[in-house]
Structures are given as structure tokens and as C-alpha cells.
Phi, psi and omega in degrees: 000311181295329181293316180292326177295323180296319178295317179299319180297319179297317181296317179293324178297322178296315178296320180300317180297317180296320179293323178300321182296330185266349182286132172244123187271154185303324178303320180290343181260008175099009178281126182279139178220084172069198188237345182280152179285149175275167169287178185304318183257355186052052187212158176301334180284359170291339175282117188307127177096340182285134179232155181227137176230144178239146163234117184252130182237102176238108184222138177059212183265350192227351180264113182219079186207188180172191183223139171236131181244134177240123181248133183290330176199170186268010177266202178271101186296327179295320181279331179240074183294155179239150176299141183206162176208158178229133176240133180259109177287311171211129194265027178277073183189185182231108177240103180289141176089003188295318189292324180291323177295318179293325182285314187260341181072028184225148174248129183235013180214165168302154173266126182248134172243138179201202178266166189306313185272006176250013178299320180298318177296323177298318178296311182298316180297318180294319178296313179300315179302314182294316181296331182278349181289142177299132182101348182254022185298334182258002183292133180234006176209131179229127177267088180284128179259111185228120178249169186207161160223160186268112180258026188291349177288319181259337187249144173287074188295329180293340178286347179046062190278355178272132179254159175303325179296325179287330173295316178298321178300317178298317180296313184289341179272356184299136180209165175278191180086194181301144179249127178292142182240170176089225185282072185212150177053227182292348179264006185304313186249021187270164182226137179225128180058026180086356178248171180294123177260199179160207178272137175219154180212156178196168179211166174223142179242116180287148175295159182301329180295340178251016176110340179070017183284156178248140174237126178240144181229139171231136180236152168246097189272124182203049189223178184235174181155196181253096191303130176235130177224125177056033180083001180261130178284075187299318181302316180292316181296325180270001180054044176224093181208161187297142170067015174295329175207188184288344183271317184292122179232180185232007184290164183143195183211162174218122172265130181235122179248128181241130173239143175213152174263005177291140181281086180229142179267184191300325182299311180281337172295324176294322178296321175297315182300322179301323183291340177299328178294333175291324175295320177297319180296326180296337177274353181103002177292146184240004181049060187294172182306320184263023183254133175259098185248104184241140178238125176246123181238140177216158178247136179260007184308123186299324182292331179282322178298317181294330180296328185274001174251013177294153179295146178301138181099341178277146176283140176276127178236109184226155175258126182229161178291147175282160176304322182295344181262007187275334188304319177300325177292323177300313181297320181298317183288328177296311181296316184291324178294314177304312183292322179299319179295314179294323176301321180297323179289319181290329181278335184290148179241155178308136182226138171254138183217219185311134177058026178074012180292143180235133172243120185282150171288153175304133179287084190298321183299317179294316180299316180296324178298315179295319181295316180294323176297319181292314182292324181287338180273349180274000000 
């Protein structure tokens, strides 16, 4: 089983590389996103040590789903835990592992994103992966953090087609560098603003005068609202927005993952996580009644990671940012979240799935025309 999965992973990685080469991101096409500079790749992987892996499952006429894994570093995360926090924008969803992160302020596993009914497979795969790691031979409890959005419009979600082995494949395929966006991994069958959604990522790099820290964001977009891009009311212009008629709704979910190398503990990581909802709002998202909007934020700062492997009984002595130094990070996460969501829409392609249902890709040429008209008139 693992041998065939490895071949499948290699084949998907090859396709991912080819797709990466052909992707043109909205920033490159003239869409404006704030004032802060991006990281080198404009990706969550701009945060040193962070890796991302996808497992994409498209089979037959009805399976349109997958797994995305985000790892805080390439070591043993259980043994070298990182500071973390979770903020719930709207809690109509299932996020496994939330209470322990909120209680202890620590992340001890890869973060897994998948579909709603595959959360159990996500937990089992993450636990198996962790128990098999060298150094974890005596571990008897693992807090697997697994988030989801519901891809049941395009995917045969009741079939629960994701296995624990495929979750492990996503984890083991995680790497740095460019991250494929759109119809991939946990974003394979998702929908955003009535158009094809998916995985999106972006980053911001603060100037050295503000610490030089990097903030990276990855989203699984599957939510609704009145789409806004570059100051243009796209949803209204395309006549696709909530409550326009009895059919148009705004339910759905968005998982938002934030990584930073800034030395901040869970309290200020939660403050950072809250600002991601402002980035979602800038795209026109409304965190509707039926939306599960969760933000997971963690810090990769080496001095904080080493503090948590100190011997029991020793005092932790760490250097962290003051509250007064947080505002640039807040701005960075707002800008990066907005851009990551729009990136997910631009990268996504039209998909046909369960029962012949079709979700169209965002009409990018028309949207870009409106944006260019607006910017040229200013």
C-alpha cells in the first residue's frame, strides 16, 4: 500500500511542479495588496523551516478531495513544541485538538487540513506519524490538530475517501519552496464566493527597522460573501453575492494558518490570529452562521522552541516582543490573509464533480479588466 502511495505521491509532485510553472498570481497581474513587502516566494514557506505537503484525490466522477499538511519545522515537533494559538472567528466547524492548544499555548503535531468527514482519518494519520518518529517511543498521548471545510458539493464526502495512510503521505511529502495553490490537497473540492476555491498562500516581510520578521499565511478557502478584489466590488458586478435571491447563500468555511518567526508566545499569537479575520473581511467574507472560520497561528522562533525542551523544574527564560511591537505583525497578517484568499481563487480551475455538478473558476480576465480600469483612473 505504501509503495503505491509513494509512486502516486511522486506523480502528483511532478504534476504539481508543472502546475506551479504555469500559475500566474494576481499580484503579478497588477492586483494591489497593501503596502508591505512580500517574502521571496510570497508563501507561508518564506518563514524559515515551515514546510507544506499536499495529497490530492481526484478519482472517477465524484471523488474530489484531499489533504494539506503544514509543519512548523523539519524536526520532531512533538519533542520540540512551538508556541501556538487558535482563534475562532465563527465556530460552525470541527477543529480537532483546539482545547489543548488553547490551554497550553503549544503545538505538538503537524497541522492537517482536509474535508469535514475525514477529520478522524486526519487524527489517526497524524497520531501514527508522530508515534513512529524516532524519540517518541514512549509517547502515549498526541494532540493532533486537524481542521476541515465541507467539500460535499463536488465531492462524495459521505464516502470518507481519505485514509490515514494518505494523511501520512501528505505529511511526508511536505517541503519548503513554492506551494501549489488552487485545486490541490484540502482545497481540491472547495468553493469560495460561489466560484472555485482552494488552497492559497502569501507572506509579508517586515523591514529591518521593524524587526525584519516574516509572516506567512495559508488558507483553505470554502466560504461565502460579497467578493471584493483590489477595491472592486466583484461580487456585485458579477451578480453573485449572498441573499441576492433565494438561491445565493454565504455558508461555508475558511481555515487560516499563520506562521511567523517573530518571538511571540500564545497570548500575542492569538492577537495576531484575530487580525486574520480582518483580512478575510477585506475580501468580502462575512463569517456567516454556517461558516467554520478558524485561525491557527504559531511561532518558529528558535529561542522559544528551545525553551520548551528545558528540563522540568528549570525556569524558562526567553526574549519576546513587547505588546507595543505587535502592530506591524497585525498589519502583515491582514495583508497576507487577504492576498492568500485571492490567490486561491486565481489559481483554482473549473471543476466538475459529484452528480455532474460544475463550479466555474473566477472569470479572471473580466476581473482584471475592472481592476486595471479602477487603478488607471486613480
